[in-house]
TORSE-360818 format. One record per residue: x, y, z of N, C-alpha, C in turn; residue number from 1. Coordinates in nm, 4 decimals. Example, Ala and Ser with C-alpha at 12.3 -4.5 7.8 and 13.67 -1.06 7.14 Angstrom:
2
      n.c1      n.c2      n.c3     ca.c1     ca.c2     ca.c3      c.c1      c.c2      c.c3    n
    1.3190   -0.5690    0.7800    1.2300   -0.4500    0.7800    1.3200   -0.3300    0.7800    1
    1.2850   -0.2250    0.7080    1.3670   -0.1060    0.7140    1.2900    0.0030    0.7870    2
This chain:
75
      n.c1      n.c2      n.c3     ca.c1     ca.c2     ca.c3      c.c1      c.c2      c.c3    n
    7.3055   12.4505   -3.4337    7.1611   12.4407   -3.4180    7.1088   12.3261   -3.5046    1
    7.0166   12.2520   -3.4489    6.9531   12.1437   -3.5228    6.8226   12.1970   -3.5814    2
    6.8088   12.1872   -3.7122    6.6872   12.2309   -3.7794    6.5916   12.1161   -3.8041    3
    6.6466   11.9986   -3.8300    6.5633   11.8814   -3.8556    6.6420   11.7583   -3.8164    4
    6.5751   11.6633   -3.7522    6.6397   11.5396   -3.7120    6.6906   11.5464   -3.5691    5
    6.7785   11.4522   -3.5368    6.8394   11.4499   -3.4050    6.9830   11.4016   -3.4175    6
    7.0680   11.4533   -3.3284    7.2105   11.4223   -3.3345    7.2610   11.3827   -3.1967    7
    7.3571   11.2920   -3.1951    7.4337   11.2650   -3.0745    7.5574   11.3528   -3.0834    8
    7.5756   11.4411   -2.9851    7.6842   11.5385   -2.9841    7.7771   11.5059   -2.8680    9
    7.9079   11.5141   -2.8920    8.0013   11.4979   -2.7811    8.0950   11.6174   -2.7737   10
    8.1265   11.6525   -2.6504    8.2180   11.7617   -2.6184    8.3075   11.7075   -2.5077   11
    8.4343   11.6805   -2.5422    8.5270   11.6110   -2.4513    8.4625   11.4777   -2.4135   12
    8.4380   11.4502   -2.2870    8.3801   11.3210   -2.2469    8.2289   11.3285   -2.2257   13
    8.1686   11.4457   -2.2431    8.0245   11.4630   -2.2248    7.9502   11.4334   -2.3554   14
    7.8388   11.3609   -2.3442    7.7580   11.3272   -2.4609    7.6123   11.3659   -2.4361   15
    7.5468   11.4162   -2.5424    7.4063   11.4570   -2.5312    7.3335   11.4298   -2.6614   16
    7.2037   11.4059   -2.6514    7.1165   11.3956   -2.7683    7.0568   11.5339   -2.7900   17
    7.0675   11.5859   -2.9126    7.0168   11.7192   -2.9462    6.9138   11.7025   -3.0567   18
    6.7992   11.7699   -3.0416    6.6900   11.7561   -3.1377    6.6558   11.8916   -3.1992   19
    6.5659   11.8895   -3.2971    6.5266   12.0109   -3.3691    6.4895   12.1221   -3.2715   20
    6.5427   12.2420   -3.2980    6.5174   12.3573   -3.2140    6.6201   12.3777   -3.1038   21
    6.7134   12.2840   -3.0877    6.8161   12.2963   -2.9846    6.9505   12.3327   -3.0467   22
    7.0365   12.3934   -2.9643    7.1705   12.4333   -3.0080    7.2725   12.3918   -2.9036   23
    7.3973   12.3840   -2.9456    7.5093   12.3541   -2.8566    7.6164   12.4594   -2.8824   24
    7.6739   12.5136   -2.7763    7.7853   12.6072   -2.7894    7.9133   12.5329   -2.7553   25
    8.0078   12.5342   -2.8491    8.1348   12.4642   -2.8328    8.2445   12.5672   -2.8087   26
    8.3178   12.5582   -2.6988    8.4289   12.6513   -2.6763    8.5391   12.6325   -2.7807   27
    8.6084   12.7394   -2.8137    8.7181   12.7334   -2.9114    8.8206   12.6284   -2.8704   28
    8.8611   12.5465   -2.9660    8.9653   12.4480   -2.9440    8.9209   12.3204   -2.8744   29
    8.7924   12.3095   -2.8394    8.7430   12.1908   -2.7685    8.7241   12.0742   -2.8650   30
    8.7623   11.9536   -2.8222    8.7447   11.8322   -2.9022    8.5959   11.7984   -2.9003   31
    8.5334   11.7916   -3.0175    8.3898   11.7695   -3.0257    8.3530   11.7044   -3.1577   32
    8.2284   11.6632   -3.1674    8.1775   11.6065   -3.2921    8.0308   11.5698   -3.2773   33
    7.9729   11.5185   -3.3851    7.8334   11.4760   -3.3803    7.8082   11.3703   -3.4860   34
    7.7056   11.2912   -3.4633    7.6587   11.1930   -3.5605    7.5067   11.2024   -3.5690   35
    7.4533   11.1609   -3.6820    7.3095   11.1556   -3.7011    7.2552   11.0427   -3.6137   36
    7.1649   11.0751   -3.5218    7.1093   10.9754   -3.4305    6.9756   10.9210   -3.4799   37
    6.9237   10.9753   -3.5878    6.7939   10.9328   -3.6384    6.8051   10.8532   -3.7665   38
    6.6914   10.8187   -3.8211    6.6889   10.7426   -3.9459    6.6730   10.8337   -4.0680   39
    6.6363   10.9605   -4.0456    6.6191   11.0557   -4.1557    6.7426   11.1426   -4.1740   40
    6.7263   11.2439   -4.2569    6.8350   11.3385   -4.2826    6.8492   11.4342   -4.1648   41
    6.9723   11.4633   -4.1265    7.0020   11.5585   -4.0204    7.0385   11.6916   -4.0845   42
    6.9690   11.7979   -4.0473    6.9985   11.9330   -4.0977    7.0498   12.0171   -3.9818   43
    7.1747   12.0627   -3.9928    7.2352   12.1448   -3.8877    7.2882   12.2747   -3.9467   44
    7.3053   12.3742   -3.8612    7.3705   12.4991   -3.9005    7.4804   12.5256   -3.7988   45
    7.5999   12.5496   -3.8497    7.7129   12.5845   -3.7633    7.7463   12.7312   -3.7853   46
    7.7602   12.8047   -3.6770    7.8019   12.9439   -3.6825    7.9388   12.9528   -3.6170   47
    8.0371   13.0016   -3.6927    8.1748   13.0067   -3.6437    8.2124   13.1498   -3.6100   48
    8.2738   13.1685   -3.4935    8.3151   13.3016   -3.4522    8.4527   13.3383   -3.5076   49
    8.5321   13.2407   -3.5445    8.6668   13.2658   -3.5953    8.6640   13.2862   -3.7461   50
    8.7614   13.3578   -3.7968    8.7686   13.3803   -3.9414    8.8313   13.2612   -4.0139   51
    8.8928   13.1694   -3.9399    8.9529   13.0492   -3.9986    8.8910   12.9282   -3.9298   52
    8.8488   12.8302   -4.0084    8.7961   12.7057   -3.9544    8.8977   12.5967   -3.9835   53
    8.9409   12.5272   -3.8801    9.0371   12.4186   -3.8977    8.9775   12.2912   -3.8402   54
    8.9744   12.1858   -3.9195    8.9198   12.0578   -3.8764    9.0326   11.9562   -3.8645   55
    9.0302   11.8817   -3.7556    9.1223   11.7693   -3.7406    9.0392   11.6492   -3.6986   56
    9.0927   11.5316   -3.7197    9.0137   11.4103   -3.7064    9.0826   11.3105   -3.6160   57
    9.0012   11.2287   -3.5484    9.0527   11.1232   -3.4623    9.1330   11.0217   -3.5435   58
    9.0876   10.9910   -3.6634    9.1560   10.8968   -3.7522    9.2767   10.9676   -3.8128   59
    9.3942   10.9288   -3.7746    9.5171   10.9965   -3.8189    9.5425   10.9824   -3.9694   60
    9.4689   10.8944   -4.0373    9.4826   10.8807   -4.1826    9.4123   10.9944   -4.2564   61
    9.3221   11.0639   -4.1868    9.2501   11.1770   -4.2453    9.3321   11.3031   -4.2219   62
    9.3527   11.3814   -4.3272    9.4315   11.5038   -4.3163    9.3536   11.6142   -4.2470   63
    9.4227   11.6959   -4.1680    9.3608   11.8158   -4.1118    9.3304   11.9113   -4.2259   64
    9.2241   11.9878   -4.2117    9.1848   12.0816   -4.3166    9.1655   12.2182   -4.2567   65
    9.2034   12.3196   -4.3309    9.1843   12.4586   -4.2889    9.1064   12.5308   -4.3973   66
    9.0004   12.5992   -4.3565    8.9162   12.6725   -4.4489    8.9266   12.8208   -4.4174   67
    8.9539   12.9014   -4.5175    8.9639   13.0463   -4.5024    8.8436   13.1132   -4.5656   68
    8.8058   13.2317   -4.5182    8.6951   13.3038   -4.5819    8.7271   13.3315   -4.7284   69
    8.6268   13.3431   -4.8127    8.6475   13.3649   -4.9560    8.7311   13.4896   -4.9826   70
    8.7116   13.5962   -4.9093    8.7893   13.7189   -4.9298    8.9384   13.6933   -4.9109   71
    8.9743   13.6076   -4.8154    9.1161   13.5771   -4.7900    9.1768   13.4920   -4.9019   72
    9.0948   13.4149   -4.9701    9.1436   13.3249   -5.0747    9.1721   13.3967   -5.2051   73
    9.1281   13.5207   -5.2202    9.1459   13.5941   -5.3462    9.2789   13.6654   -5.3549   74
    9.3575   13.6666   -5.2499    9.4816   13.7446   -5.2515    9.5884   13.6856   -5.3413   75
């Protein structure tokens, strides 16, 4: 969801401009991303349905990252 600003969002080969008050639903495992399309600060909220968030990047020099819920990290 976009709270402030505007973003260019892509999902596979589809691209859209998303503005404050709009949301995008991304299917699990879909290649996607976004950039700030405005001149101000972009404020977004991401809600994840999975208990593990894993990020991978187009630039192969950037390492993939996996984030676990805090409860899982205490074991």
